[in-house]
NUROKOL-356665 format. One record per residue (C-alpha): residue in one letter; x, y, z. Coordinates in steps of 0.001 Angstrom, whole numbers, padded with zeros to 6 digits. Layout:
// residues N
 resn    east   north      up
    A       X       Y       Z
...
//
This chain:
// residues 174
 resn    east   north      up
    G  031112 -041357 -132524
    G  030746 -044958 -133544
    G  026984 -044577 -133959
    E  026482 -043197 -130445
    K  026562 -039878 -128650
    I  027505 -038954 -125134
    E  025768 -035904 -123734
    R  025588 -033981 -120507
    W  022197 -032799 -119268
    G  023019 -030708 -116230
    S  024993 -033096 -114020
    Q  023698 -036230 -115779
    I  025701 -038000 -118517
    L  023670 -040042 -121024
    Q  024841 -042344 -123793
    R  022410 -042813 -126677
    P  022472 -044222 -130209
    D  022889 -041650 -132955
    P  023168 -042896 -136547
    Q  024589 -039514 -137601
    A  027653 -039959 -135354
    I  029614 -041774 -138067
    W  033119 -040728 -137007
    A  035307 -042669 -134588
    R  034613 -042275 -130866
    D  036938 -039831 -129068
    K  039053 -042108 -126878
    D  040191 -039150 -124721
    C  036627 -038225 -123690
    K  036344 -039550 -120137
    A  032535 -039174 -120153
    W  032283 -042450 -122110
    N  033650 -044200 -119006
    R  030980 -042931 -116602
    P  027524 -042425 -118122
    N  024646 -042244 -115657
    A  022453 -044132 -118149
    I  022853 -045892 -121492
    Y  020094 -046447 -124031
    H  020365 -049842 -125746
    R  018502 -050168 -129032
    S  016673 -053455 -129578
    N  017005 -055425 -132820
    A  013207 -055762 -132763
    G  012709 -051973 -132606
    G  012640 -049578 -129702
    G  015008 -050209 -126853
    K  015628 -049822 -123155
    W  017554 -047602 -120752
    E  020228 -049137 -118544
    I  020050 -046879 -115494
    R  023222 -046683 -113442
    R  023036 -043537 -111302
    L  020202 -041418 -112608
    P  017281 -039765 -110814
    E  013820 -040564 -112139
    Q  013682 -036968 -113400
    W  015734 -033802 -113001
    A  015574 -030129 -113978
    I  017907 -028256 -116294
    H  018010 -024534 -117022
    Y  018514 -022547 -120198
    G  018598 -018855 -119371
    D  015379 -018141 -117483
    L  013731 -021340 -118743
    T  013506 -024556 -116721
    F  012744 -027987 -118139
    Q  012060 -031276 -116392
    L  013857 -034189 -118051
    K  013573 -037930 -117683
    P  014570 -040898 -119807
    M  011682 -042081 -121946
    S  011145 -045529 -123389
    F  011834 -044293 -126928
    K  015339 -042843 -126254
    H  014258 -039241 -125701
    T  014723 -037128 -122595
    G  011889 -034645 -123142
    L  013818 -031830 -124818
    F  015650 -031207 -128068
    P  018549 -028904 -127091
    E  019392 -028097 -130710
    Q  016126 -026140 -130792
    A  017593 -023540 -128408
    A  019002 -021758 -131474
    N  015414 -021203 -132638
    W  014350 -019952 -129199
    D  017291 -017517 -129204
    W  016287 -016324 -132687
    F  012588 -015701 -132062
    T  012757 -014376 -128485
    P  014050 -010875 -129381
    I  011651 -010708 -132358
    I  008679 -011414 -130082
    K  009898 -008946 -127461
    A  010458 -006190 -130035
    S  007120 -006695 -131822
    G  005281 -004118 -129755
    R  002261 -006402 -129469
    R  001322 -009886 -128345
    I  002340 -012316 -131075
    R  000014 -015291 -131658
    L  002089 -018408 -132244
    L  000853 -021870 -133249
    N  003180 -024681 -132156
    L  002237 -027988 -133793
    F  003717 -031352 -132743
    A  004738 -029303 -129711
    Y  006050 -032200 -127597
    T  007064 -031106 -124071
    G  006907 -027416 -124907
    G  010437 -026110 -125396
    A  009401 -023623 -128090
    S  006023 -022954 -126464
    V  007635 -022084 -123146
    A  010338 -019912 -124731
    A  007828 -017992 -126875
    A  005331 -017499 -124038
    K  008115 -016393 -121695
    A  009071 -013788 -124347
    G  005479 -012496 -124300
    A  003727 -014407 -127084
    F  000370 -016137 -126786
    V  001026 -019751 -127791
    C -001433 -022380 -128966
    H  000398 -025623 -128121
    V -000909 -028704 -129983
    D  000261 -032282 -129550
    A -001573 -035606 -129861
    S  000013 -037036 -126698
    K -001761 -036205 -123457
    G  001388 -037135 -121523
    M  003589 -034779 -123538
    V  001112 -031925 -123079
    A  001145 -032582 -119319
    R  004945 -032322 -119389
    A  004680 -029062 -121355
    K  002389 -027641 -118668
    Q  004923 -028636 -116019
    N  007765 -026985 -117958
    A  005737 -023780 -118348
    L  005001 -023721 -114623
    L  008672 -024324 -113757
    S  009673 -021487 -116105
    G  007200 -019004 -114650
    V  005071 -018650 -117785
    P  001891 -016676 -117017
    S -001240 -018847 -116939
    D -002674 -016983 -119957
    G  000497 -017522 -122018
    I -000237 -020948 -123463
    R -003415 -022692 -124610
    Y -002898 -026467 -124556
    I -004662 -028705 -127061
    V -004468 -032511 -127127
    D -005416 -033342 -130699
    D -004254 -034515 -134076
    C -002388 -031522 -135535
    L -003867 -031756 -139027
    A -007433 -032064 -137707
    F -006852 -029083 -135400
    V -005442 -026914 -138211
    E -008360 -027800 -140485
    R -010787 -026662 -137759
    E -008810 -023455 -137172
    I -009005 -022653 -140899
    R -012775 -023232 -140921
    R -013115 -021000 -137837
    G -011024 -018281 -139478
    N -008427 -018281 -136693
    K -005050 -016931 -137723
    Y -001589 -016840 -136160
    D  001459 -014650 -136673
    A  003844 -017580 -136582
//
């Protein structure tokens, strides 16, 4: 509340700005008193983490998936947990398909959806313009035990990649 959110990532408590948290802050929530790190937004744009007691990076688990997190300079941690609902939705569909689903994940970031889909048995083409984010996606896939032939990683502009895929006649199921 109050324009901020407090969240627990495994054993780590983070406090970050959130313009959608328009209600009053819960005064009974003790987590506000002991965050491991606080992200302070700058008036000039961007911001900075105030690290109190936080490892440089740490792993969290969601079912049989493992993700490496760390505070990034632009307020993110490397994962969008609200996307887990999508992973839970498509995982049984992929598993029940009776064949290897071909999935195109654009703006794929650190690979949450790519890892979940590949772990379910899909072949994923993971595309992101950031070399660093693609490297993190590879790490998350390795930590989660995704087979080496489960994900094809592409560092490219998503629109340019899709235009080439159309010209090549490549198609995806999802």
